[in-house]
C-alpha positions as CSV (number, residue, x, y, z in Angstrom):
1,M,25.7,-7.3,13.7
2,A,26.5,-8.7,10.7
3,G,24.4,-10.2,7.7
4,D,21.1,-8.7,6.6
5,G,20.5,-6.2,8.8
6,H,17.0,-3.9,8.9
7,F,15.8,-1.8,6.1
8,R,17.4,1.7,6.2
9,V,16.3,5.2,4.2
10,L,17.7,8.5,3.6
11,L,15.7,11.1,3.0
12,R,17.8,14.3,1.7
13,M,15.4,17.5,1.5
14,N,16.0,20.9,1.1
15,I,13.9,23.2,2.6
16,H,12.4,27.1,1.7
17,P,14.8,29.7,3.4
18,G,13.5,31.0,6.4
19,M,11.3,28.2,6.7
20,E,13.9,26.0,8.7
21,R,12.5,26.7,12.0
22,E,9.2,25.8,11.6
23,F,10.2,22.5,9.3
24,E,11.9,21.2,12.3
25,E,9.0,21.9,14.8
26,T,6.3,20.4,12.2
27,W,8.5,17.4,11.6
28,H,8.8,16.8,15.1
29,R,5.2,16.9,15.6
30,V,3.9,14.7,12.9
31,G,6.7,12.3,13.7
32,A,5.0,9.9,15.7
33,V,3.5,8.9,12.7
34,I,6.4,7.1,11.9
35,T,7.5,6.1,15.2
36,G,4.4,4.6,16.1
37,H,4.0,2.4,12.8
38,P,4.9,-1.5,14.5
39,A,7.5,-2.0,11.6
40,N,9.3,1.3,12.4
41,L,12.8,1.0,14.5
42,G,13.3,4.8,14.7
43,Q,14.2,7.9,13.1
44,W,16.5,10.7,13.0
45,L,16.5,14.4,11.2
46,S,19.5,16.1,10.9
47,R,20.5,19.2,9.6
48,S,23.5,19.4,7.4
49,Q,26.7,21.7,8.9
50,D,27.6,22.2,5.4
51,E,24.9,23.2,2.8
52,E,22.3,25.7,3.9
53,G,19.0,24.5,4.3
54,V,19.6,21.1,3.7
55,Y,17.9,18.5,6.3
56,Y,18.3,14.5,6.1
57,V,15.7,12.3,7.9
58,M,17.5,8.3,8.4
59,S,14.3,5.8,9.2
60,D,15.2,2.5,10.4
61,W,12.5,-0.2,9.9
62,V,12.4,-3.8,10.0
63,D,12.0,-5.0,6.5
64,E,11.7,-3.6,3.4
65,A,8.0,-4.8,2.3
66,R,6.6,-3.1,5.6
67,F,8.2,-0.2,5.0
68,R,6.8,-0.1,1.5
69,E,3.4,-1.2,2.4
70,F,4.1,2.2,5.0
71,E,4.8,4.2,2.3
72,H,1.7,3.5,0.5
73,S,-0.8,4.3,3.1
74,D,-2.9,7.0,4.1
75,E,-0.8,8.2,7.0
76,H,2.2,8.4,5.1
77,L,0.2,10.7,2.6
78,Q,-1.1,13.1,6.1
79,H,2.7,12.9,6.7
80,R,4.2,14.2,3.7
81,T,1.5,16.7,2.9
82,R,2.3,18.2,6.6
83,L,5.9,18.5,5.7
84,H,5.9,19.1,1.3
85,P,4.8,23.1,1.8
86,Y,8.6,23.4,3.2
87,R,10.1,21.3,0.7
88,S,11.5,22.8,-2.5
89,S,13.5,19.3,-3.4
90,G,14.0,16.0,-2.1
91,S,15.2,12.9,-3.1
92,M,15.6,9.2,-1.1
93,V,17.7,6.4,-1.1
94,T,17.8,3.2,0.5
95,M,19.7,0.6,1.7
96,R,20.3,-2.5,3.8
97,V,22.4,-2.3,6.7
98,R,25.5,-4.7,7.1
99,Y,27.2,-3.9,9.8
100,A,26.1,-1.9,12.9
101,M,29.1,-1.5,15.9
102,V,28.4,0.8,18.6
103,G,30.9,3.2,19.8
104,A,32.5,3.5,22.9
105,G,31.3,7.2,23.6
106,A,27.6,5.5,23.4
107,D,27.4,4.8,27.2
108,R,27.8,8.3,28.2
């Protein structure tokens, strides 16, 4: 794929020490709020191998306008409220996918 790809959001979250497992379980339980939105293409939770208590959430959306609509919705506010107690800090960056290439190992 080349050109104007989908809209991607990358969150970086620092989780309070000792709360990592609860955070992961809560994120998984409430994730349907995101993936159930018709404009969401998927989301992924990753734990840093280099920084203790650091997680990344990547989510893909059909376009920025639909993401921003969701970002300001009551459903998103409820989702954030459930995850907030685990976070000590966080940041967000947004981007547009320019190229996507599937690796040979994806067939396995």
